[in-house]
A tleap script that builds the chain and sets N, CA, C and O, in Angstrom:
source leaprc.protein.ff14SB
mol = sequence {
  NMET SER GLY TYR GLY GLN MET GLN TYR LYS
  ARG THR GLN VAL THR THR VAL ASP LYS GLY
  ARG LEU ILE VAL LEU LEU TYR GLU GLY ALA
  ILE LYS PHE ILE ARG GLN ALA LYS GLU CYS
  SER GLN ALA LYS ASP PHE GLU GLY LYS ALA
  ASN ASN ILE ASN ARG ALA MET ASP ILE ILE
  ALA GLU LEU ASN HIE SER LEU ASN MET LYS
  GLU GLY GLY GLU ILE SER ALA ASN LEU ARG
  LYS LEU TYR LEU PHE ILE SER ASP GLN LEU
  LEU LYS SER LYS ILE ASN ASN ASP ILE LYS
  SER MET ASP ASP VAL VAL GLN ILE LEU ASN
  THR LEU LEU GLU ALA TRP ASN GLU VAL VAL
  ASN LYS PRO GLU ALA LYS GLN VAL LEU PRO
  GLN GLY ASP SER THR SER MET ARG ALA SER
  VAL LYS CVAL
}
set mol.1.N position { 1.006 -1.193 0.522 }
set mol.1.CA position { 0.266 0.124 -0.029 }
set mol.1.C position { 0.803 1.152 0.316 }
set mol.1.O position { 1.532 1.286 1.299 }
set mol.2.N position { 0.326 2.412 -0.874 }
set mol.2.CA position { 1.592 2.974 -0.915 }
set mol.2.C position { 1.409 4.333 0.407 }
set mol.2.O position { 0.669 4.044 1.347 }
set mol.3.N position { 1.889 5.330 0.414 }
set mol.3.CA position { 2.239 6.057 1.603 }
set mol.3.C position { 0.830 7.034 2.056 }
set mol.3.O position { 0.443 7.349 3.182 }
set mol.4.N position { 0.187 7.403 0.527 }
set mol.4.CA position { -1.574 7.690 0.360 }
set mol.4.C position { -2.064 6.976 1.149 }
set mol.4.O position { -2.353 7.055 2.343 }
set mol.5.N position { -2.164 6.024 0.143 }
set mol.5.CA position { -3.367 4.774 1.091 }
set mol.5.C position { -3.033 4.156 2.117 }
set mol.5.O position { -4.024 3.590 2.580 }
set mol.6.N position { -1.890 3.930 2.869 }
set mol.6.CA position { -2.343 4.097 4.403 }
set mol.6.C position { -2.290 5.434 4.678 }
set mol.6.O position { -1.548 5.365 5.658 }
set mol.7.N position { -2.511 6.556 4.555 }
set mol.7.CA position { -2.988 7.559 5.571 }
set mol.7.C position { -4.263 7.942 5.351 }
set mol.7.O position { -4.792 8.741 6.124 }
set mol.8.N position { -5.148 7.271 3.929 }
set mol.8.CA position { -6.634 7.263 3.658 }
set mol.8.C position { -7.177 6.049 5.176 }
set mol.8.O position { -7.913 6.131 6.160 }
set mol.9.N position { -6.445 5.214 4.666 }
set mol.9.CA position { -6.510 3.569 5.675 }
set mol.9.C position { -6.896 4.489 6.995 }
set mol.9.O position { -7.961 4.526 7.612 }
set mol.10.N position { -5.484 5.328 7.249 }
set mol.10.CA position { -5.440 5.391 8.679 }
set mol.10.C position { -6.788 5.987 9.000 }
set mol.10.O position { -7.616 5.305 9.605 }
set mol.11.N position { -7.108 7.491 8.546 }
set mol.11.CA position { -7.668 8.107 8.477 }
set mol.11.C position { -9.228 8.186 8.509 }
set mol.11.O position { -10.103 8.761 9.157 }
set mol.12.N position { -9.106 7.234 7.383 }
set mol.12.CA position { -11.307 5.893 7.744 }
set mol.12.C position { -11.011 5.493 8.926 }
set mol.12.O position { -11.523 6.189 9.803 }
set mol.13.N position { -10.382 4.640 9.287 }
set mol.13.CA position { -10.201 4.199 10.388 }
set mol.13.C position { -10.887 4.950 11.682 }
set mol.13.O position { -11.875 4.683 12.367 }
set mol.14.N position { -9.781 6.158 11.709 }
set mol.14.CA position { -9.906 6.846 12.695 }
set mol.14.C position { -11.495 7.679 12.627 }
set mol.14.O position { -11.940 8.239 13.629 }
set mol.15.N position { -12.479 7.653 10.890 }
set mol.15.CA position { -13.684 8.088 11.404 }
set mol.15.C position { -14.586 7.486 12.006 }
set mol.15.O position { -15.568 7.930 12.602 }
set mol.16.N position { -14.092 6.030 11.774 }
set mol.16.CA position { -15.266 4.951 12.030 }
set mol.16.C position { -15.768 4.120 12.963 }
set mol.16.O position { -16.761 3.460 13.271 }
set mol.17.N position { -14.039 4.600 13.476 }
set mol.17.CA position { -14.100 3.574 14.911 }
set mol.17.C position { -14.538 4.280 16.564 }
set mol.17.O position { -14.716 5.491 16.698 }
set mol.18.N position { -14.651 3.384 17.615 }
set mol.18.CA position { -15.638 3.908 18.620 }
set mol.18.C position { -14.513 4.565 19.101 }
set mol.18.O position { -13.451 4.721 18.499 }
set mol.19.N position { -14.876 5.035 20.493 }
set mol.19.CA position { -13.725 6.323 21.635 }
set mol.19.C position { -12.815 5.540 21.932 }
set mol.19.O position { -11.674 5.997 21.977 }
set mol.20.N position { -13.093 3.814 22.287 }
set mol.20.CA position { -12.019 3.018 23.111 }
set mol.20.C position { -11.193 3.130 22.125 }
set mol.20.O position { -10.116 3.679 22.358 }
set mol.21.N position { -11.429 2.729 21.017 }
set mol.21.CA position { -10.475 2.658 19.789 }
set mol.21.C position { -10.140 3.358 19.520 }
set mol.21.O position { -8.922 3.296 19.355 }
set mol.22.N position { -10.602 4.276 19.303 }
set mol.22.CA position { -9.703 6.011 19.078 }
set mol.22.C position { -8.869 6.269 19.731 }
set mol.22.O position { -7.901 6.779 19.167 }
set mol.23.N position { -8.773 6.003 21.668 }
set mol.23.CA position { -8.282 6.077 22.578 }
set mol.23.C position { -6.644 5.432 21.895 }
set mol.23.O position { -5.529 5.918 21.711 }
set mol.24.N position { -7.381 3.916 21.653 }
set mol.24.CA position { -6.056 3.010 21.104 }
set mol.24.C position { -5.249 3.276 20.306 }
set mol.24.O position { -4.053 3.226 20.593 }
set mol.25.N position { -5.664 3.611 19.154 }
set mol.25.CA position { -4.857 5.089 17.710 }
set mol.25.C position { -4.313 5.511 18.367 }
set mol.25.O position { -3.188 5.014 18.330 }
set mol.26.N position { -4.403 6.280 19.114 }
set mol.26.CA position { -3.666 7.443 19.562 }
set mol.26.C position { -3.013 7.274 20.546 }
set mol.26.O position { -2.453 8.299 20.937 }
set mol.27.N position { -2.826 6.294 21.189 }
set mol.27.CA position { -1.427 5.499 21.926 }
set mol.27.C position { -0.842 5.021 21.283 }
set mol.27.O position { 0.312 4.721 21.591 }
set mol.28.N position { -1.345 4.745 20.154 }
set mol.28.CA position { -0.258 3.669 18.729 }
set mol.28.C position { 0.714 4.701 17.825 }
set mol.28.O position { 1.766 4.550 17.203 }
set mol.29.N position { -0.255 5.907 18.098 }
set mol.29.CA position { 0.309 7.197 17.060 }
set mol.29.C position { 1.357 7.323 18.155 }
set mol.29.O position { 2.401 6.698 17.962 }
set mol.30.N position { 1.258 7.948 19.141 }
set mol.30.CA position { 2.619 8.791 20.293 }
set mol.30.C position { 3.867 7.565 20.441 }
set mol.30.O position { 5.094 7.637 20.520 }
set mol.31.N position { 3.342 6.953 20.437 }
set mol.31.CA position { 4.245 5.384 20.160 }
set mol.31.C position { 5.153 5.638 19.158 }
set mol.31.O position { 6.284 6.104 19.302 }
set mol.32.N position { 4.482 5.236 17.897 }
set mol.32.CA position { 5.428 5.971 16.737 }
set mol.32.C position { 6.120 6.554 17.064 }
set mol.32.O position { 7.276 6.226 17.331 }
set mol.33.N position { 5.373 8.187 17.196 }
set mol.33.CA position { 6.157 9.467 16.738 }
set mol.33.C position { 6.522 9.817 17.799 }
set mol.33.O position { 6.587 11.023 18.037 }
set mol.34.N position { 7.025 8.443 19.189 }
set mol.34.CA position { 8.423 9.167 19.786 }
set mol.34.C position { 9.516 8.405 19.408 }
set mol.34.O position { 10.658 8.852 19.511 }
set mol.35.N position { 9.250 7.170 18.932 }
set mol.35.CA position { 9.824 5.685 18.338 }
set mol.35.C position { 10.676 6.704 16.835 }
set mol.35.O position { 11.729 6.264 16.375 }
set mol.36.N position { 10.137 7.826 16.334 }
set mol.36.CA position { 10.616 8.211 14.522 }
set mol.36.C position { 11.529 8.838 15.974 }
set mol.36.O position { 11.999 7.844 16.527 }
set mol.37.N position { 11.805 9.732 16.516 }
set mol.37.CA position { 12.036 10.881 17.398 }
set mol.37.C position { 13.292 10.466 17.726 }
set mol.37.O position { 14.334 11.065 17.456 }
set mol.38.N position { 13.169 9.312 18.381 }
set mol.38.CA position { 14.278 8.383 18.806 }
set mol.38.C position { 15.468 8.177 17.585 }
set mol.38.O position { 16.522 8.781 17.388 }
set mol.39.N position { 14.811 7.046 16.861 }
set mol.39.CA position { 15.460 7.405 15.587 }
set mol.39.C position { 16.178 8.272 15.136 }
set mol.39.O position { 17.398 8.118 15.092 }
set mol.40.N position { 15.548 9.412 14.686 }
set mol.40.CA position { 15.872 10.975 14.408 }
set mol.40.C position { 17.416 11.329 15.064 }
set mol.40.O position { 18.395 11.670 14.400 }
set mol.41.N position { 17.352 11.126 16.784 }
set mol.41.CA position { 17.734 12.007 17.330 }
set mol.41.C position { 19.592 11.051 17.282 }
set mol.41.O position { 20.717 11.549 17.321 }
set mol.42.N position { 19.212 9.783 17.198 }
set mol.42.CA position { 20.434 8.942 17.001 }
set mol.42.C position { 20.918 8.852 15.963 }
set mol.42.O position { 21.964 8.244 15.739 }
set mol.43.N position { 19.780 9.845 14.585 }
set mol.43.CA position { 20.516 10.112 13.685 }
set mol.43.C position { 21.058 11.837 12.925 }
set mol.43.O position { 21.430 12.403 11.897 }
set mol.44.N position { 20.750 12.001 14.291 }
set mol.44.CA position { 21.606 13.814 14.769 }
set mol.44.C position { 20.815 14.475 13.599 }
set mol.44.O position { 21.356 15.095 12.684 }
set mol.45.N position { 19.825 14.326 13.696 }
set mol.45.CA position { 18.301 14.704 12.929 }
set mol.45.C position { 17.700 15.333 13.931 }
set mol.45.O position { 16.937 14.661 14.625 }
set mol.46.N position { 17.920 16.951 14.288 }
set mol.46.CA position { 16.827 17.389 15.697 }
set mol.46.C position { 16.240 17.774 15.132 }
set mol.46.O position { 15.148 17.573 15.665 }
set mol.47.N position { 16.011 18.558 13.814 }
set mol.47.CA position { 14.519 18.923 12.970 }
set mol.47.C position { 13.587 17.637 13.210 }
set mol.47.O position { 12.490 17.742 13.758 }
set mol.48.N position { 14.097 16.445 12.769 }
set mol.48.CA position { 12.922 15.211 12.859 }
set mol.48.C position { 13.062 14.829 14.373 }
set mol.48.O position { 12.160 14.047 14.674 }
set mol.49.N position { 13.764 15.073 15.270 }
set mol.49.CA position { 13.415 14.285 16.205 }
set mol.49.C position { 12.224 15.972 16.972 }
set mol.49.O position { 11.316 15.506 17.660 }
set mol.50.N position { 12.178 17.252 16.930 }
set mol.50.CA position { 11.543 17.331 17.702 }
set mol.50.C position { 10.281 17.832 17.095 }
set mol.50.O position { 9.525 18.434 17.858 }
set mol.51.N position { 9.845 17.654 15.586 }
set mol.51.CA position { 8.726 17.427 14.457 }
set mol.51.C position { 8.215 15.958 15.497 }
set mol.51.O position { 7.102 15.702 15.958 }
set mol.52.N position { 9.178 15.389 15.583 }
set mol.52.CA position { 7.962 14.117 16.080 }
set mol.52.C position { 7.553 14.286 17.368 }
set mol.52.O position { 6.386 14.104 17.714 }
set mol.53.N position { 8.645 14.707 18.289 }
set mol.53.CA position { 7.928 14.905 19.896 }
set mol.53.C position { 7.085 15.850 19.714 }
set mol.53.O position { 6.190 15.786 20.557 }
set mol.54.N position { 6.969 16.670 19.018 }
set mol.54.CA position { 5.376 18.126 18.810 }
set mol.54.C position { 4.506 16.637 18.121 }
set mol.54.O position { 3.351 16.634 18.544 }
set mol.55.N position { 4.644 16.059 17.677 }
set mol.55.CA position { 3.320 14.995 17.347 }
set mol.55.C position { 3.007 14.788 18.469 }
set mol.55.O position { 2.083 15.316 19.088 }
set mol.56.N position { 3.638 14.118 18.774 }
set mol.56.CA position { 3.926 12.596 20.350 }
set mol.56.C position { 2.705 14.031 21.314 }
set mol.56.O position { 1.626 13.848 21.877 }
set mol.57.N position { 3.264 14.936 21.186 }
set mol.57.CA position { 2.800 16.361 22.503 }
set mol.57.C position { 1.220 16.248 21.782 }
set mol.57.O position { 0.290 15.488 22.052 }
set mol.58.N position { 1.323 17.179 20.905 }
set mol.58.CA position { 0.123 17.042 20.664 }
set mol.58.C position { -0.783 15.861 21.282 }
set mol.58.O position { -1.509 16.108 22.244 }
set mol.59.N position { -0.719 14.316 20.600 }
set mol.59.CA position { -1.336 13.571 20.848 }
set mol.59.C position { -1.652 13.921 22.529 }
set mol.59.O position { -2.636 14.634 22.728 }
set mol.60.N position { -0.715 13.363 23.979 }
set mol.60.CA position { -0.768 12.912 24.422 }
set mol.60.C position { -2.140 14.996 24.955 }
set mol.60.O position { -2.995 15.425 25.731 }
set mol.61.N position { -1.762 15.162 24.430 }
set mol.61.CA position { -2.071 16.863 25.398 }
set mol.61.C position { -3.644 16.495 24.838 }
set mol.61.O position { -4.439 16.724 25.749 }
set mol.62.N position { -4.346 15.978 23.574 }
set mol.62.CA position { -5.455 15.229 23.605 }
set mol.62.C position { -6.013 14.635 24.275 }
set mol.62.O position { -7.153 14.803 24.708 }
set mol.63.N position { -5.124 13.674 24.498 }
set mol.63.CA position { -5.979 12.751 25.413 }
set mol.63.C position { -5.805 13.390 27.143 }
set mol.63.O position { -5.935 12.881 28.256 }
set mol.64.N position { -5.596 14.188 26.843 }
set mol.64.CA position { -5.434 14.867 28.238 }
set mol.64.C position { -6.464 15.965 28.719 }
set mol.64.O position { -6.967 16.183 29.821 }
set mol.65.N position { -6.637 16.791 27.054 }
set mol.65.CA position { -8.127 17.661 27.266 }
set mol.65.C position { -9.539 16.958 27.128 }
set mol.65.O position { -10.610 17.541 27.300 }
set mol.66.N position { -9.357 15.326 26.717 }
set mol.66.CA position { -10.822 14.516 26.442 }
set mol.66.C position { -10.743 14.199 27.454 }
set mol.66.O position { -11.892 14.499 27.780 }
set mol.67.N position { -10.278 13.765 28.416 }
set mol.67.CA position { -10.724 12.972 30.026 }
set mol.67.C position { -11.553 14.175 30.026 }
set mol.67.O position { -11.482 15.329 29.604 }
set mol.68.N position { -12.676 13.154 30.916 }
set mol.68.CA position { -13.958 13.518 31.860 }
set mol.68.C position { -13.994 13.607 33.060 }
set mol.68.O position { -14.458 12.769 33.833 }
set mol.69.N position { -13.183 15.312 33.498 }
set mol.69.CA position { -13.056 14.993 34.890 }
set mol.69.C position { -14.054 15.026 36.232 }
set mol.69.O position { -13.719 15.124 37.412 }
set mol.70.N position { -15.172 14.930 35.750 }
set mol.70.CA position { -16.690 15.280 36.732 }
set mol.70.C position { -17.052 13.179 36.654 }
set mol.70.O position { -17.441 12.459 37.573 }
set mol.71.N position { -16.785 12.872 35.497 }
set mol.71.CA position { -17.834 11.262 35.468 }
set mol.71.C position { -16.086 10.640 36.206 }
set mol.71.O position { -15.905 10.283 37.370 }
set mol.72.N position { -15.032 10.686 35.084 }
set mol.72.CA position { -14.067 9.695 35.290 }
set mol.72.C position { -13.395 9.221 37.006 }
set mol.72.O position { -13.082 8.131 37.483 }
set mol.73.N position { -13.384 10.607 37.550 }
set mol.73.CA position { -13.384 10.446 39.525 }
set mol.73.C position { -11.030 10.532 39.526 }
set mol.73.O position { -10.038 11.147 39.134 }
set mol.74.N position { -11.403 9.681 40.093 }
set mol.74.CA position { -9.840 9.420 40.690 }
set mol.74.C position { -9.171 8.674 39.067 }
set mol.74.O position { -7.960 8.755 38.859 }
set mol.75.N position { -9.841 8.174 38.316 }
set mol.75.CA position { -8.968 7.454 36.675 }
set mol.75.C position { -9.006 8.374 36.110 }
set mol.75.O position { -8.058 8.734 35.413 }
set mol.76.N position { -9.842 8.889 36.198 }
set mol.76.CA position { -9.246 10.963 35.056 }
set mol.76.C position { -8.123 11.220 35.952 }
set mol.76.O position { -6.989 11.035 35.510 }
set mol.77.N position { -8.225 11.473 36.706 }
set mol.77.CA position { -7.343 12.768 38.083 }
set mol.77.C position { -6.310 11.704 37.944 }
set mol.77.O position { -5.783 11.930 36.855 }
set mol.78.N position { -5.773 10.707 38.461 }
set mol.78.CA position { -4.596 10.005 37.653 }
set mol.78.C position { -3.696 9.294 36.356 }
set mol.78.O position { -2.747 8.510 36.344 }
set mol.79.N position { -4.631 10.095 35.088 }
set mol.79.CA position { -4.563 10.010 34.163 }
set mol.79.C position { -4.172 11.050 33.908 }
set mol.79.O position { -3.175 11.012 33.187 }
set mol.80.N position { -4.608 12.310 34.257 }
set mol.80.CA position { -4.364 13.477 33.845 }
set mol.80.C position { -2.571 13.786 34.125 }
set mol.80.O position { -1.582 14.168 33.499 }
set mol.81.N position { -2.952 13.343 35.457 }
set mol.81.CA position { -1.058 13.471 36.228 }
set mol.81.C position { -0.213 12.719 35.497 }
set mol.81.O position { 0.849 13.228 35.138 }
set mol.82.N position { -0.561 11.232 35.108 }
set mol.82.CA position { -0.083 10.692 34.167 }
set mol.82.C position { 0.565 11.669 32.883 }
set mol.82.O position { 1.773 11.852 32.734 }
set mol.83.N position { -0.711 12.362 31.828 }
set mol.83.CA position { -0.647 12.592 30.839 }
set mol.83.C position { 0.506 13.797 31.208 }
set mol.83.O position { 1.586 13.696 30.627 }
set mol.84.N position { 0.316 14.917 32.141 }
set mol.84.CA position { 1.336 15.770 32.523 }
set mol.84.C position { 2.908 15.469 32.762 }
set mol.84.O position { 3.603 16.485 32.769 }
set mol.85.N position { 3.434 14.519 32.916 }
set mol.85.CA position { 4.278 13.585 33.540 }
set mol.85.C position { 4.904 13.197 32.648 }
set mol.85.O position { 6.103 13.064 32.403 }
set mol.86.N position { 3.386 12.895 31.830 }
set mol.86.CA position { 4.586 12.640 29.766 }
set mol.86.C position { 4.855 13.506 28.874 }
set mol.86.O position { 5.347 13.295 27.765 }
set mol.87.N position { 4.511 14.589 29.377 }
set mol.87.CA position { 4.395 15.799 28.769 }
set mol.87.C position { 5.694 16.455 29.182 }
set mol.87.O position { 6.429 16.700 28.226 }
set mol.88.N position { 6.075 16.739 30.162 }
set mol.88.CA position { 6.888 17.222 31.156 }
set mol.88.C position { 8.767 16.647 30.683 }
set mol.88.O position { 9.759 17.360 30.839 }
set mol.89.N position { 8.769 15.053 30.047 }
set mol.89.CA position { 9.641 14.429 29.719 }
set mol.89.C position { 9.504 14.293 28.684 }
set mol.89.O position { 10.420 13.522 28.397 }
set mol.90.N position { 8.731 14.590 27.407 }
set mol.90.CA position { 8.882 14.738 26.316 }
set mol.90.C position { 9.769 15.929 26.143 }
set mol.90.O position { 10.832 15.919 25.523 }
set mol.91.N position { 9.185 17.051 26.804 }
set mol.91.CA position { 9.863 18.458 26.637 }
set mol.91.C position { 11.579 18.150 26.545 }
set mol.91.O position { 12.527 18.188 25.760 }
set mol.92.N position { 11.173 17.785 28.116 }
set mol.92.CA position { 13.089 16.916 28.392 }
set mol.92.C position { 13.632 16.516 27.180 }
set mol.92.O position { 14.401 17.374 26.747 }
set mol.93.N position { 13.536 15.621 26.526 }
set mol.93.CA position { 13.998 14.987 25.629 }
set mol.93.C position { 13.975 15.562 25.100 }
set mol.93.O position { 15.053 15.454 24.514 }
set mol.94.N position { 13.274 16.627 24.541 }
set mol.94.CA position { 13.039 17.036 23.468 }
set mol.94.C position { 14.200 19.031 23.366 }
set mol.94.O position { 14.495 19.863 22.508 }
set mol.95.N position { 14.370 18.848 24.572 }
set mol.95.CA position { 15.330 20.069 24.685 }
set mol.95.C position { 16.937 19.484 24.655 }
set mol.95.O position { 17.839 19.943 23.954 }
set mol.96.N position { 17.025 18.501 25.477 }
set mol.96.CA position { 18.253 17.758 25.848 }
set mol.96.C position { 18.681 16.889 25.380 }
set mol.96.O position { 19.744 16.474 25.842 }
set mol.97.N position { 18.055 16.182 24.222 }
set mol.97.CA position { 17.819 14.934 23.843 }
set mol.97.C position { 18.044 13.587 24.293 }
set mol.97.O position { 18.744 12.675 23.854 }
set mol.98.N position { 17.100 13.716 25.505 }
set mol.98.CA position { 17.364 12.698 26.198 }
set mol.98.C position { 16.700 11.241 25.737 }
set mol.98.O position { 15.470 11.216 25.693 }
set mol.99.N position { 17.250 10.320 25.475 }
set mol.99.CA position { 16.716 9.088 24.976 }
set mol.99.C position { 16.076 8.431 26.111 }
set mol.99.O position { 14.991 7.851 26.095 }
set mol.100.N position { 16.990 8.611 27.246 }
set mol.100.CA position { 16.472 7.768 28.531 }
set mol.100.C position { 14.350 7.900 28.546 }
set mol.100.O position { 13.419 7.095 28.579 }
set mol.101.N position { 14.530 9.582 28.494 }
set mol.101.CA position { 13.171 10.253 28.720 }
set mol.101.C position { 11.750 9.949 28.020 }
set mol.101.O position { 10.588 10.206 28.335 }
set mol.102.N position { 12.674 8.943 26.357 }
set mol.102.CA position { 11.915 8.958 25.192 }
set mol.102.C position { 11.655 7.239 25.782 }
set mol.102.O position { 10.453 6.974 25.759 }
set mol.103.N position { 12.547 6.044 26.297 }
set mol.103.CA position { 12.156 5.202 26.278 }
set mol.103.C position { 11.297 5.292 27.989 }
set mol.103.O position { 11.199 4.178 28.505 }
set mol.104.N position { 11.036 5.812 28.366 }
set mol.104.CA position { 10.364 5.935 29.911 }
set mol.104.C position { 8.837 5.573 29.062 }
set mol.104.O position { 7.940 4.730 29.040 }
set mol.105.N position { 9.329 7.057 28.302 }
set mol.105.CA position { 7.610 7.281 27.830 }
set mol.105.C position { 6.604 6.097 26.903 }
set mol.105.O position { 5.388 5.912 26.848 }
set mol.106.N position { 7.715 5.480 26.280 }
set mol.106.CA position { 6.683 4.958 25.533 }
set mol.106.C position { 6.619 3.361 26.996 }
set mol.106.O position { 5.527 2.877 27.293 }
set mol.107.N position { 7.366 3.066 27.369 }
set mol.107.CA position { 6.825 2.458 28.178 }
set mol.107.C position { 5.616 2.272 28.825 }
set mol.107.O position { 4.895 1.297 29.036 }
set mol.108.N position { 5.576 3.392 29.074 }
set mol.108.CA position { 4.753 3.772 30.044 }
set mol.108.C position { 3.012 4.056 29.367 }
set mol.108.O position { 1.911 3.965 29.910 }
set mol.109.N position { 3.501 4.485 27.729 }
set mol.109.CA position { 2.681 4.263 26.900 }
set mol.109.C position { 1.956 3.208 26.687 }
set mol.109.O position { 0.739 3.026 26.737 }
set mol.110.N position { 3.137 2.299 26.361 }
set mol.110.CA position { 2.995 0.492 26.397 }
set mol.110.C position { 2.128 -0.231 27.033 }
set mol.110.O position { 1.357 -1.068 26.563 }
set mol.111.N position { 2.298 0.193 28.402 }
set mol.111.CA position { 1.357 -0.251 29.516 }
set mol.111.C position { -0.095 0.432 29.405 }
set mol.111.O position { -1.157 -0.189 29.458 }
set mol.112.N position { 0.026 1.625 29.265 }
set mol.112.CA position { -1.666 2.174 28.772 }
set mol.112.C position { -2.003 1.680 27.534 }
set mol.112.O position { -3.232 1.612 27.532 }
set mol.113.N position { -1.605 1.331 26.566 }
set mol.113.CA position { -2.230 0.527 25.142 }
set mol.113.C position { -2.155 -0.743 25.349 }
set mol.113.O position { -2.248 -1.372 24.294 }
set mol.114.N position { -1.992 -1.552 26.509 }
set mol.114.CA position { -2.206 -3.058 26.645 }
set mol.114.C position { -3.735 -2.742 27.462 }
set mol.114.O position { -4.853 -3.033 27.034 }
set mol.115.N position { -3.454 -2.178 28.534 }
set mol.115.CA position { -4.889 -1.791 28.860 }
set mol.115.C position { -5.699 -1.514 28.017 }
set mol.115.O position { -6.270 -2.552 27.681 }
set mol.116.N position { -6.063 -0.673 27.488 }
set mol.116.CA position { -6.793 -0.242 26.960 }
set mol.116.C position { -7.589 -1.166 26.053 }
set mol.116.O position { -8.814 -1.242 25.952 }
set mol.117.N position { -6.188 -2.188 25.098 }
set mol.117.CA position { -6.495 -3.116 24.163 }
set mol.117.C position { -7.413 -3.711 25.091 }
set mol.117.O position { -8.608 -3.594 24.820 }
set mol.118.N position { -7.007 -4.475 26.391 }
set mol.118.CA position { -8.169 -5.353 26.968 }
set mol.118.C position { -8.939 -5.081 27.036 }
set mol.118.O position { -9.862 -5.886 26.912 }
set mol.119.N position { -9.230 -3.489 27.333 }
set mol.119.CA position { -10.300 -3.286 27.201 }
set mol.119.C position { -11.636 -2.634 26.390 }
set mol.119.O position { -12.607 -2.126 26.952 }
set mol.120.N position { -11.480 -2.750 25.188 }
set mol.120.CA position { -11.737 -2.271 24.195 }
set mol.120.C position { -12.005 -4.283 23.408 }
set mol.120.O position { -12.942 -4.727 22.745 }
set mol.121.N position { -10.816 -4.927 23.868 }
set mol.121.CA position { -11.528 -5.528 23.277 }
set mol.121.C position { -12.854 -6.751 24.284 }
set mol.121.O position { -13.476 -7.772 23.989 }
set mol.122.N position { -12.776 -6.194 25.059 }
set mol.122.CA position { -13.697 -7.352 25.273 }
set mol.122.C position { -15.680 -7.147 25.433 }
set mol.122.O position { -16.156 -6.315 26.206 }
set mol.123.N position { -16.321 -7.818 24.792 }
set mol.123.CA position { -17.540 -8.363 24.518 }
set mol.123.C position { -18.828 -6.735 25.395 }
set mol.123.O position { -19.801 -6.155 24.913 }
set mol.124.N position { -18.091 -6.578 26.809 }
set mol.124.CA position { -18.767 -6.338 28.113 }
set mol.124.C position { -18.064 -4.582 27.434 }
set mol.124.O position { -18.731 -3.850 28.165 }
set mol.125.N position { -17.724 -4.194 27.089 }
set mol.125.CA position { -16.687 -2.573 26.458 }
set mol.125.C position { -17.824 -2.337 25.359 }
set mol.125.O position { -18.141 -1.158 25.519 }
set mol.126.N position { -18.339 -2.694 24.667 }
set mol.126.CA position { -19.569 -2.057 23.699 }
set mol.126.C position { -20.159 -1.383 24.287 }
set mol.126.O position { -20.098 -0.180 24.028 }
set mol.127.N position { -21.256 -2.013 25.674 }
set mol.127.CA position { -21.805 -1.948 26.415 }
set mol.127.C position { -21.313 -0.302 27.053 }
set mol.127.O position { -22.001 0.688 26.803 }
set mol.128.N position { -20.343 -0.243 27.690 }
set mol.128.CA position { -19.726 0.785 28.599 }
set mol.128.C position { -18.942 1.584 28.026 }
set mol.128.O position { -19.213 2.746 28.330 }
set mol.129.N position { -18.143 1.494 27.375 }
set mol.129.CA position { -17.399 2.569 26.408 }
set mol.129.C position { -18.296 3.242 25.938 }
set mol.129.O position { -19.342 2.600 25.838 }
set mol.130.N position { -18.406 5.210 25.286 }
set mol.130.CA position { -19.092 6.068 24.687 }
set mol.130.C position { -18.947 5.374 22.850 }
set mol.130.O position { -17.982 5.384 22.085 }
set mol.131.N position { -20.053 4.952 22.711 }
set mol.131.CA position { -20.044 5.314 21.700 }
set mol.131.C position { -20.270 6.915 20.456 }
set mol.131.O position { -20.334 8.064 20.893 }
set mol.132.N position { -20.336 6.624 19.210 }
set mol.132.CA position { -20.595 7.772 18.901 }
set mol.132.C position { -19.358 8.195 17.846 }
set mol.132.O position { -18.347 7.578 17.512 }
set mol.133.N position { -19.967 9.739 17.402 }
set mol.133.CA position { -19.031 10.538 16.961 }
set mol.133.C position { -18.047 11.636 17.954 }
set mol.133.O position { -18.301 12.540 18.750 }
set mol.134.N position { -16.522 10.848 17.288 }
set mol.134.CA position { -15.449 11.450 18.133 }
set mol.134.C position { -14.515 12.727 17.513 }
set mol.134.O position { -13.313 12.864 17.286 }
set mol.135.N position { -15.707 13.581 17.363 }
set mol.135.CA position { -15.358 14.179 16.276 }
set mol.135.C position { -13.903 15.259 16.974 }
set mol.135.O position { -12.794 15.501 16.496 }
set mol.136.N position { -14.541 15.681 18.222 }
set mol.136.CA position { -13.346 16.632 18.527 }
set mol.136.C position { -12.135 16.148 19.186 }
set mol.136.O position { -11.267 16.951 19.529 }
set mol.137.N position { -11.966 14.412 19.465 }
set mol.137.CA position { -11.282 14.180 19.813 }
set mol.137.C position { -10.058 14.234 18.436 }
set mol.137.O position { -8.834 14.275 18.561 }
set mol.138.N position { -10.894 14.217 17.097 }
set mol.138.CA position { -9.984 13.595 15.117 }
set mol.138.C position { -10.120 14.973 14.830 }
set mol.138.O position { -9.852 15.163 13.644 }
set mol.139.N position { -10.480 16.195 15.528 }
set mol.139.CA position { -10.192 16.862 15.022 }
set mol.139.C position { -8.726 18.114 15.614 }
set mol.139.O position { -8.882 19.219 15.096 }
set mol.140.N position { -8.175 18.077 16.022 }
set mol.140.CA position { -6.678 17.999 16.173 }
set mol.140.C position { -5.500 17.435 15.514 }
set mol.140.O position { -4.606 17.941 14.836 }
set mol.141.N position { -5.878 15.645 16.101 }
set mol.141.CA position { -4.807 15.141 16.048 }
set mol.141.C position { -4.442 14.379 14.876 }
set mol.141.O position { -5.549 14.052 14.449 }
set mol.142.N position { -3.714 13.965 14.208 }
set mol.142.CA position { -3.777 12.931 12.964 }
set mol.142.C position { -2.935 12.301 13.090 }
set mol.142.O position { -1.840 12.813 13.322 }
set mol.143.N position { -3.082 10.916 12.990 }
set mol.143.CA position { -2.571 10.037 13.678 }
set mol.143.C position { -1.516 9.462 12.009 }
set mol.143.O position { -0.733 8.514 12.070 }
savepdb mol mol.pdb
quit
């Protein structure tokens, strides 16, 4: 599949998934961008590193802004703290070329990704996870 075809497939996939699956896609995108940033850093492509970190930070910001603090209770509060920590680590890695911070963030995001994959793949998740339009999350993040 060509680069354009893959992009169109991803765009279609994002517009047709439920919100739980969209969160999984966002985690996957953030991980991908951080890994690309690490590769750029190792290749001394600092502009590429910065661009990929910025894209990952945009995803984390979108995840943070999409939290429902009123209904999410302690889980949302803990995720907010974690997203802020991740953002700080990404900024640190961007400024100081800190590969370890990138690795730490990928490890955290992989843990969250595994948990969300488990949740969205359970049949009862379809009844619990919000369904329908996810326009607000799609608007500012391109995976």
